[in-house]
C-alpha positions as CSV (number, residue, x, y, z in Angstrom):
1,M,-7.3,-5.2,1.0
2,T,-6.5,-5.5,-2.3
3,T,-2.5,-5.6,-2.3
4,T,0.1,-8.4,-2.0
5,P,-0.5,-11.3,-0.1
6,R,0.9,-12.6,3.4
7,G,1.7,-14.8,1.8
8,G,4.4,-13.2,-0.2
9,R,6.1,-11.9,3.5
10,R,6.3,-15.2,4.4
11,L,8.2,-16.6,1.6
12,A,9.9,-13.2,1.8
13,G,10.9,-14.2,5.4
14,L,11.8,-17.5,4.3
15,A,14.5,-16.0,1.9
16,A,15.6,-13.7,4.6
17,L,16.7,-17.0,6.8
18,A,17.8,-19.1,3.7
19,L,20.9,-15.5,3.1
20,A,21.6,-15.9,7.1
21,A,21.5,-19.3,6.6
22,A,23.7,-19.0,3.6
23,L,25.8,-16.3,5.1
24,L,27.2,-18.8,8.1
25,L,29.3,-21.0,5.9
26,P,31.7,-18.8,5.1
27,I,32.4,-18.5,8.5
28,A,31.8,-21.7,9.3
29,A,35.6,-23.3,10.7
30,P,37.8,-24.0,7.0
31,S,39.3,-27.6,7.3
32,A,42.6,-28.3,7.9
33,E,45.1,-27.5,4.9
34,Q,43.2,-23.8,4.4
35,A,43.6,-23.5,8.3
36,D,47.1,-20.6,6.8
37,R,47.7,-17.4,8.5
38,S,45.6,-15.5,5.1
39,A,42.5,-17.9,6.7
40,P,40.5,-15.5,8.8
41,I,41.6,-12.2,6.0
42,R,39.4,-14.0,3.7
43,L,36.4,-15.4,5.9
44,A,35.4,-11.9,7.0
45,Q,35.3,-10.4,4.0
46,A,33.4,-13.3,2.9
47,T,30.6,-12.1,5.6
48,T,28.4,-10.0,4.0
49,P,26.2,-11.4,0.7
50,E,28.4,-9.6,-2.4
51,T,32.1,-10.5,-0.4
52,A,30.0,-14.4,0.1
53,A,29.4,-14.7,-4.2
54,K,33.1,-13.7,-4.7
55,A,34.8,-16.3,-2.0
56,P,36.4,-19.3,-2.6
57,D,34.5,-22.3,-1.9
58,V,36.2,-23.1,1.5
59,F,34.0,-26.1,1.8
60,S,34.5,-29.8,0.6
61,P,31.4,-31.9,-0.4
62,E,31.2,-33.7,3.1
63,Q,31.4,-30.3,5.0
64,K,28.9,-28.9,3.1
65,K,26.7,-31.7,3.6
66,A,27.4,-31.6,6.9
67,I,26.7,-27.7,7.9
68,E,22.7,-28.2,5.4
69,A,22.4,-30.9,7.7
70,I,22.7,-28.9,11.3
71,I,20.7,-26.0,9.9
72,K,18.2,-28.6,9.0
73,D,18.1,-30.4,12.0
74,Y,18.2,-26.9,14.4
75,L,14.9,-25.3,12.1
76,I,13.2,-29.1,13.0
77,A,13.8,-28.2,16.3
78,N,12.9,-25.1,16.7
79,P,10.2,-23.7,13.9
80,E,9.5,-21.1,15.7
81,V,12.7,-19.5,14.3
82,F,10.8,-18.7,11.2
83,L,8.1,-16.9,12.4
84,E,10.5,-14.7,14.1
85,V,11.8,-14.2,11.1
86,Q,8.8,-13.2,9.4
87,S,7.6,-10.7,12.1
88,A,10.9,-9.3,12.1
89,L,11.0,-8.6,8.5
90,E,7.1,-6.7,8.0
91,T,8.4,-5.4,11.5
92,R,10.9,-3.4,8.8
93,M,9.3,-3.2,6.2
94,E,6.2,-1.4,8.5
95,E,8.8,1.2,9.5
96,I,10.5,1.7,5.9
97,Q,6.8,1.9,4.5
98,A,6.2,4.4,7.7
99,K,9.1,6.4,6.4
100,R,8.6,6.7,3.1
101,L,4.6,7.4,3.1
102,Q,6.1,11.0,5.9
103,A,8.8,12.0,3.2
104,A,5.6,12.1,0.2
105,I,3.6,13.3,2.5
106,S,6.3,16.3,3.7
107,S,7.2,16.5,-0.3
108,Q,4.0,16.2,-1.8
109,A,1.2,18.0,0.5
110,E,-0.3,19.7,-2.5
111,E,-1.1,16.9,-4.3
112,I,-2.5,14.6,-1.5
113,Y,-4.3,17.5,0.2
114,R,-4.9,19.9,-2.6
115,S,-5.3,18.7,-5.6
116,P,-7.8,20.9,-7.8
117,G,-8.6,17.7,-10.0
118,A,-9.1,15.6,-6.9
119,P,-12.9,15.1,-5.4
120,I,-14.1,16.8,-2.6
121,A,-16.5,15.5,-0.5
122,G,-18.1,16.6,2.9
123,N,-16.9,20.0,4.2
124,P,-14.4,21.9,1.4
125,T,-13.0,24.2,4.4
126,G,-13.2,21.6,6.9
127,D,-10.5,21.5,9.6
128,V,-9.1,17.7,9.0
129,T,-8.8,16.2,6.0
130,V,-9.1,12.2,4.6
131,V,-8.0,10.8,2.4
132,E,-9.0,7.5,0.6
133,F,-7.5,5.7,-2.1
134,F,-10.1,3.6,-3.9
135,D,-11.1,1.0,-6.2
136,Y,-14.8,0.4,-7.3
137,N,-14.1,-3.3,-8.3
138,C,-13.0,-3.1,-4.8
139,G,-14.6,-5.6,-2.7
140,Y,-12.7,-4.1,0.5
141,C,-13.9,-0.7,-0.9
142,K,-16.9,-1.2,-0.8
143,R,-17.3,-2.6,2.6
144,A,-15.4,0.6,3.6
145,F,-17.7,2.8,1.5
146,G,-20.5,3.2,4.7
147,D,-18.2,4.1,7.0
148,I,-16.8,7.2,5.3
149,A,-20.3,7.5,4.3
150,K,-21.4,8.0,7.8
151,L,-18.4,9.9,9.1
152,V,-19.5,12.9,6.5
153,E,-22.6,12.9,7.4
154,K,-22.2,12.9,11.0
155,D,-19.1,15.1,11.5
156,S,-19.7,18.5,9.1
157,K,-15.4,19.4,10.0
158,V,-14.0,16.8,7.9
159,K,-13.2,17.4,4.1
160,L,-13.0,13.7,2.0
161,V,-10.4,13.7,-0.9
162,L,-11.0,11.1,-2.8
163,K,-8.5,9.6,-4.9
164,E,-9.0,7.2,-7.8
165,L,-6.8,4.2,-8.3
166,P,-8.3,2.0,-10.7
167,I,-5.9,-0.6,-10.3
168,L,-7.0,-3.7,-10.7
169,S,-9.0,-4.1,-14.5
170,K,-9.8,-2.0,-17.0
171,G,-13.6,-2.1,-15.8
172,S,-12.0,0.0,-12.8
173,E,-10.4,2.7,-14.8
174,E,-13.4,2.9,-17.1
175,A,-15.6,3.7,-13.7
176,A,-13.7,6.1,-13.1
177,R,-13.2,8.1,-15.6
178,V,-17.5,8.0,-15.5
179,A,-17.0,9.3,-12.4
180,L,-14.5,11.9,-12.5
181,A,-16.6,12.7,-15.4
182,A,-19.5,13.4,-13.2
183,K,-17.0,16.0,-11.1
184,A,-17.2,18.0,-14.3
185,Q,-21.2,18.7,-14.0
186,G,-21.1,19.1,-10.1
187,K,-22.8,15.1,-10.2
188,Y,-19.4,13.1,-8.3
189,W,-20.3,12.3,-4.7
190,E,-24.0,11.0,-6.1
191,V,-21.9,8.7,-8.8
192,H,-19.6,8.0,-6.9
193,R,-22.1,6.7,-4.4
194,A,-23.7,4.5,-7.1
195,L,-20.7,3.2,-8.4
196,I,-19.3,2.1,-5.0
197,T,-22.5,0.3,-3.8
198,L,-22.8,-1.4,-7.5
199,R,-23.7,-5.4,-6.9
200,G,-20.7,-7.3,-9.6
201,Q,-18.5,-5.6,-12.1
202,A,-18.0,-2.2,-12.0
203,N,-16.8,-1.0,-15.8
204,E,-17.8,1.5,-18.8
205,A,-21.7,-0.1,-19.6
206,T,-23.0,-0.7,-15.9
207,S,-20.8,2.8,-14.9
208,L,-22.7,5.0,-17.5
209,A,-26.3,3.5,-16.6
210,A,-25.8,3.9,-12.5
211,A,-24.9,7.9,-14.3
212,E,-28.3,8.3,-15.9
213,K,-30.2,7.2,-12.5
214,A,-28.3,9.9,-10.9
215,G,-29.2,12.1,-13.6
216,V,-26.2,13.7,-15.9
217,D,-26.5,15.1,-18.5
218,M,-24.7,12.0,-20.6
219,A,-23.9,13.7,-24.1
220,K,-21.6,15.7,-21.7
221,L,-19.7,12.9,-19.7
222,K,-20.1,10.6,-22.5
223,A,-17.2,13.8,-24.2
224,D,-15.4,14.4,-20.8
225,M,-14.7,10.7,-20.0
226,K,-12.0,10.5,-22.9
227,S,-11.1,14.2,-22.0
228,E,-7.4,15.1,-21.4
229,A,-8.4,16.7,-17.4
230,V,-10.1,13.1,-17.1
231,T,-6.5,11.0,-18.2
232,Q,-4.0,13.3,-16.2
233,E,-5.8,13.1,-13.3
234,I,-5.7,9.2,-12.8
235,A,-2.5,9.2,-14.0
236,R,-1.5,11.8,-11.3
237,V,-3.5,9.8,-8.9
238,R,-1.1,6.1,-10.0
239,E,2.2,8.3,-9.5
240,L,1.3,9.7,-6.2
241,A,0.1,6.3,-4.8
242,Q,3.4,5.1,-5.9
243,S,5.9,7.7,-5.0
244,M,4.0,7.0,-1.1
245,G,4.5,3.0,-1.7
246,I,0.6,2.3,-1.6
247,Q,0.1,-1.3,-3.4
248,G,-3.7,-1.9,-2.2
249,T,-6.7,-0.5,-1.6
250,P,-8.4,1.3,0.2
251,H,-5.5,3.5,1.5
252,F,-6.5,6.0,4.4
253,L,-4.8,9.4,5.3
254,V,-6.5,11.2,8.1
255,A,-4.3,13.7,8.1
256,D,-0.5,12.3,8.4
257,R,-1.4,9.4,9.8
258,A,-2.0,6.2,7.7
259,I,-4.6,3.6,7.7
260,A,-4.1,0.7,5.0
261,G,-7.1,-1.6,4.4
262,A,-10.8,-1.7,5.6
263,P,-11.0,-2.8,9.3
264,Q,-13.6,-4.0,11.0
265,N,-13.0,-0.8,13.3
266,L,-13.0,1.9,10.8
267,L,-15.5,4.6,11.2
268,E,-13.8,3.9,15.0
269,L,-10.9,4.7,14.7
270,M,-11.2,7.2,11.4
271,S,-12.6,9.1,14.5
272,Q,-10.3,8.5,16.9
273,H,-7.5,9.8,14.6
274,I,-9.0,12.9,14.1
275,A,-9.9,13.7,17.8
276,E,-6.6,13.4,18.4
277,V,-5.3,15.5,15.3
278,R,-7.6,18.1,16.6
279,K,-6.2,17.9,20.7
280,D,-3.1,18.5,18.8
281,G,-3.8,21.8,17.4
282,G,-5.2,20.7,13.6
283,C,-3.6,18.9,10.9
284,K,-0.5,20.7,10.2
285,V,-0.1,19.3,6.6
286,C,-4.1,19.7,5.4
């Protein structure tokens, strides 16, 4: 999956741990000369990031070093704490993303599943809609295509909505423009298949060559590539992906169920979700 690397999450986890350690400082025992009646109130107010930043420096340099040494020794003796923090943070991030996605689906179902500018493959009136956000230069998108093609071929009741999300390079947008221009000639799927299976970099030159092999009217294609309709479709998908919190490709929706990336068992996973959606009475948002 082309997205933020997991290393970024690890750094975020370490940052969270560092923040937690920093917040321990204001609640440690003050020096004797600071232990007056107002001290508990000052310390309690300093237990949030905002108030901690405004709190007076209640520790001497020696006390700070001692506290830092205690924290360091604890973390060295218990390194699994880092993994626990990372795991908790990733779980929280996944929960936030799931809520954000469901909110977007509820408010933007028309744009997600029924946008008139989006290319469609499979059965246009299918009972379950699968949505794919992809980039022609994304290796994982290329790998996933085999499963997507098999799904469309074996399940005649699936509607596939393709969302061009060119985020990797200028060539990605050039390829997306070629594919969307081919849609005006009823040749989208043929060109899409050629581009997503293309070896090497997808750009204007390689995409035009692939489109020509697919038998499109090249003069019309080159004119349509620059059309306002194509420009608006790419802009709409980018805005939609941002509102849904989609940061990488590929990203799939099976009805309202999300699949991020291209797992090895993608076809099995999609088929399972489709069966469950049908068992539950069909797609409620498609």
